[in-house]
C-alpha positions in Angstrom: 3.3 0.9 -25.1 1.6 4.9 -25.5 -0.4 3.0 -27.7 -1.7 0.5 -25.3 -2.0 3.3 -22.9 -4.1 5.1 -25.4 -6.5 2.2 -26.5 -7.3 2.0 -22.6 -7.6 5.5 -22.3 -10.2 5.2 -25.2 -12.4 1.9 -24.0 -12.4 3.9 -20.2 -14.0 7.2 -21.7 -17.7 5.9 -21.4 -17.1 4.8 -17.7 -16.5 8.0 -16.1 -19.4 9.4 -15.7 -20.2 6.0 -13.8 -17.5 6.5 -11.3 -17.4 10.0 -11.1 -19.0 10.0 -7.9 -17.8 6.6 -6.2 -15.1 8.0 -4.6 -17.6 10.5 -2.5 -20.7 7.8 -2.4 -18.5 5.0 -1.1 -18.1 3.9 2.7 -14.2 3.8 3.9 -12.1 1.5 5.2 -13.5 0.7 8.8 -10.3 0.1 11.2 -12.4 1.3 14.5 -9.7 1.1 16.9 -6.8 2.7 14.4 -8.4 5.8 14.3 -7.4 8.6 12.1 -4.0 10.2 12.9 -4.2 13.5 14.5 -2.7 16.3 12.4 0.9 17.4 13.4 0.4 20.4 15.6 1.7 23.8 13.8 5.9 24.0 14.8 6.4 20.5 15.6 8.3 17.7 13.9 7.1 13.8 13.7 7.9 11.7 16.0 11.8 11.0 14.8 12.6 7.3 15.3 16.2 5.9 17.2 19.1 6.8 14.5 20.5 3.2 13.1 23.9 4.0 15.0 22.0 3.6 17.9 21.5 0.1 17.4 22.8 -2.0 20.4 26.0 -4.1 19.9 23.9 -6.9 21.7 21.7 -10.2 20.3 18.7 -8.0 20.9 20.9 -5.5 18.4 21.6 -8.2 15.9 18.3 -8.8 15.9 17.5 -5.5 15.3 19.8 -4.8 11.9 18.3 -8.5 11.0 14.9 -7.2 10.9 16.1 -3.8 8.7 17.4 -6.2 6.3 14.7 -8.1 6.0 12.6 -4.6 5.5 14.6 -3.1 3.2 15.5 -6.7 1.1 12.5 -8.8 2.3 12.5 -10.8 -2.2 15.8 -11.1 -2.0 16.6 -12.4 1.5 12.8 -14.2 2.7 12.2 -15.7 -1.3 10.1 -18.3 -0.1 7.6 -15.5 1.4 7.2 -13.2 -1.5 5.3 -13.9 -4.7 6.4 -10.7 -6.6 9.1 -8.2 -7.1 8.0 -5.8 -3.3 9.8 -5.2 -0.4 8.4 -3.9 2.8 10.5 -0.2 2.3 8.1 0.3 -1.5 5.1 1.2 0.7 6.9 2.0 4.0 9.8 4.9 2.6 13.1 5.1 4.4 12.9 2.2 6.4 10.1 2.8 8.2 10.8 5.4 9.4 9.4 8.6 7.0 5.9 10.2 8.6 3.0 9.8 6.2 4.2 6.7 4.8 2.9 3.8 7.3 5.6 4.0 9.2 6.9 1.6 11.7 7.3 3.7 14.8 3.4 4.9 14.6 2.3 0.9 13.6 3.8 -0.9 16.6 2.6 0.5 19.6 -1.7 0.7 17.9 -1.9 -3.4 18.4 -3.7 -5.6 19.1 -6.5 -3.6 17.0 -9.4 -5.2 15.3 -9.3 -5.0 11.8 -12.4 -5.3 9.5 -10.5 -6.9 6.7 -10.3 -10.5 8.6 -13.1 -9.0 11.3 -10.6 -9.8 14.3 -8.7 -8.2 16.4 -4.8 -8.5 15.4 -1.8 -8.6 16.7 1.2 -6.9 15.0 2.9 -10.4 13.7 -0.5 -11.3 12.4 -0.4 -7.9 10.7 2.7 -8.4 9.2 1.8 -11.9 7.7 -1.1 -10.1 6.2 1.5 -7.9 4.8 3.2 -11.0 2.9 -0.2 -12.6 2.0 -1.4 -9.6 0.2 1.0 -6.6 -0.7 3.9 -9.1 -1.6 1.3 -11.6 -3.1 3.2 -14.3 -1.2 2.9 -16.9 2.0 2.7 -16.0 5.5 5.6 -16.9 7.8 5.0 -18.6 10.5 3.8 -16.3 14.2 7.0 -18.1 15.5 9.4 -17.9 12.2 12.7 -16.1 12.6 11.4 -13.9 10.2 8.6 -12.5 11.6 11.0 -12.3 15.3 13.0 -9.8 13.3 10.9 -7.3 12.1 8.7 -7.3 15.4 12.4 -6.0 16.9 12.5 -4.1 14.4 9.2 -2.0 14.2 9.3 -2.3 18.8 13.6 -0.7 18.3 11.6 1.9 15.8 9.1 2.5 18.4 10.7 3.4 21.0 9.7 6.3 23.0 6.0 6.5 21.7 3.2 5.7 24.3 1.5 2.6 23.8 -1.7 3.5 22.1 -1.4 6.6 21.2 -2.2 7.3 18.0 0.8 9.6 16.2 0.5 12.2 13.4 1.7 10.8 11.0 0.4 7.1 11.0 -0.8 6.0 8.2 -1.2 7.3 4.7 -3.2 10.7 5.6 -5.7 10.1 3.2 -6.7 13.2 0.7 -10.6 14.2 1.0 -12.1 13.5 -2.4 -12.0 15.2 -4.3 -15.4 17.3 -5.8 -16.9 15.6 -8.6 -15.1 12.0 -7.6 -11.6 10.7 -9.7 -11.0 10.5 -13.3 -9.4 7.4 -14.7 -8.3 9.4 -17.7 -6.9 12.1 -16.3 -5.1 10.3 -14.1 -3.0 8.3 -17.2 -1.7 11.9 -18.3 -0.4 12.3 -14.0 1.1 8.8 -14.8 2.7 9.5 -18.0 4.1 12.9 -16.4 5.1 11.9 -12.9 5.2 8.3 -12.8 6.2 6.2 -15.8 10.2 7.6 -15.9 10.5 5.4 -12.5 7.3 3.1 -12.8 7.5 2.4 -17.0 4.9 3.0 -19.5 3.7 -0.6 -18.4 3.7 -0.3 -14.2 6.2 -2.9 -14.6 8.7 -0.6 -12.1 12.7 -0.7 -13.6 15.5 -3.5 -12.9 19.0 -2.9 -12.8 20.0 -6.1 -14.0 17.6 -8.7 -12.0 17.6 -6.8 -9.0 13.6 -4.7 -9.0 14.8 -0.6 -8.1 11.3 0.5 -8.5 8.1 -1.6 -7.7 5.9 -2.4 -10.5 2.5 -0.8 -9.6 0.0 -3.5 -11.6 0.6 -6.9 -13.6 1.8 -10.3 -12.0 4.7 -8.8 -10.3 2.3 -6.4 -7.9 0.3 -6.7 -5.0 -2.6 -8.5 -5.6 -6.3 -7.9 -4.9 -6.6 -8.2 -0.9 -3.6 -5.7 -0.6 -4.6 -2.6 1.1 -3.2 -0.4 -1.8 -5.9 -1.5 -4.1 -8.1 0.7 -2.6 -8.0 4.1 -4.4 -8.3 6.5 -1.2 -5.5 4.3 0.3 -3.1 4.5 -3.0 -3.8 8.2 -3.4 -2.5 9.4 0.5 0.4 7.2 0.0 1.1 9.0 -3.5 0.4 12.3 -2.3 3.0 12.9 0.6 5.7 10.1 -0.8 5.3 10.7 -4.9 7.1 11.3 -7.1 10.1 10.0 -5.0 12.0 12.6 -3.3 9.0 15.3 -4.2 6.1 14.6 -2.2 3.2 16.6 -0.8 3.5 18.3 -4.6 0.2 17.0 -6.6 -3.1 18.1 -5.4 -6.0 16.0 -4.0 -7.3 16.0 -7.3 -4.3 14.4 -9.1 -3.3 12.0 -6.2 -6.6 10.4 -6.6 -6.9 10.4 -10.4 -3.5 8.5 -10.8 -3.9 6.3 -8.1 -7.5 5.2 -9.8 -5.6 4.9 -12.9 -3.3 2.8 -11.6 -5.4 0.3 -10.1 -7.5 0.1 -13.0 -5.0 -2.4 -14.4 -5.3 -6.1 -13.3 -2.7 -7.8 -11.2 -2.4 -10.6 -9.0 -6.0 -12.2 -7.7 -7.1 -11.7 -4.0 -5.9 -15.0 -2.2 -9.5 -14.8 -0.9 -11.0 -15.7 -3.7 -14.9 -16.8 -2.8 -15.9 -20.2 -4.8 -14.2 -18.8 -7.8 -16.6 -15.9 -8.0 -15.3 -12.5 -8.4 -18.9 -11.0 -7.4 -19.4 -12.7 -4.7 -15.7 -11.8 -3.7 -16.8 -8.3 -4.2 -19.9 -8.6 -2.1 -18.1 -10.2 0.7 -14.5 -8.3 0.7 -14.8 -5.5 -1.2 -18.0 -3.8 -1.7 -17.6 -1.8 1.6 -13.6 -1.3 1.8 -13.2 2.1 0.6 -13.3 2.7 -2.7 -11.8 0.5 -5.2 -12.6 -1.5 -8.6 -12.3 -4.9 -7.8 -15.0 -6.7 -9.7 -16.1 -3.7 -11.4 -16.4 -3.0 -14.8 -13.6 -0.7 -17.3 -12.8 -0.8 -20.6 -15.4 -3.8 -21.2 -13.6 -5.6 -18.5 -15.0 -6.9 -15.6 -11.6 -7.0 -13.3 -10.3 -8.9 -10.9 -9.8 -11.5 -13.2 -6.2 -11.7 -11.6 -2.8 -12.4 -13.5 0.1 -14.9 -12.9 
C-alpha cells in the first residue's frame, strides 16, 4: 500500500501548481436559504438536545427510537436503500448530536429551504432522500416510507426547543477559510498517513470487525459517491477539522484540514448518479463547476477523476 501511495504522490506533484489557487478562486456552494452558522457566543455552550432517557414511552417515542436505530445502523437496518458501507452517523457524529458535525437539531428547523444542488426548495424529507442517493450511494426511500418517517421523528425530537428558521451555532461543518496558497495533495497524503490511516486504512477502505464496518471507507466502491456533499474539498475540510481524528477534533490546522481533504477527494469513488449523457465534462459543467472546491472531471496524476468505481 505504501508503494501505491508513493506512486500516487509522484504522479500528483506536477499538478500542485495548477491546483494551488483552486481553493481561493472557486465560488463555494450557494445555499441561499441556509446561511452560514453564527459563531458560538463566548462563554456559551452549543444547544444541547434532549437526552435519550427523555424519549417518551409511547407510540411517538417508539418511532423516535426506531429513527435513532436507523441513524446508527443504516446499512444493516435499511440495506435496500444503502449502496455502500456508510451509516448516517458517519457524517453526523454522536448520533447526530455533535455541533459542527451537521447535527440533526440544527438541521430540522431550517427546512424547507432552497438548495442549489437540485435547484429547488427542498423539504427535510427530500434532503434526507438526497443523503441516501449520494452519501450512501443508494436509493432514495419513498417520502412516506417507514424509514423516512422514523428518521424525521428522530430529527424532530432532537430539535426540541430550537426556534424555527433560526440558524444555530454549530449547524453545519463550519468550513475553515481557504489557506493562503491553496491546498497541497502531496502534503495531504502525509497528514493522512500520520492521522487517518490507522482507522481508515492505507487504501482508504475503512476497517471492519467481521462483516461490520466500524470505520467508514473514504474512497473506493464502498464510500460516498461523486455527488455527495463530502466530495467538496471545502466541506470535507470543515468536517475533518472539527471531528477528526476521532476524539481529537480541532487539532488540525486549516492548512492540514484542506490538504488532507484534497488528498482523500483526489481518489476515485462511485459515479455521480446525475451523470449527464455518460459524459464527465458535461456533468462537471452542469453540477460541479460551481459546487464548491472539487476535483470531479479534473485530471489528477494523468487520470480524469469522475470515472467512478463499482
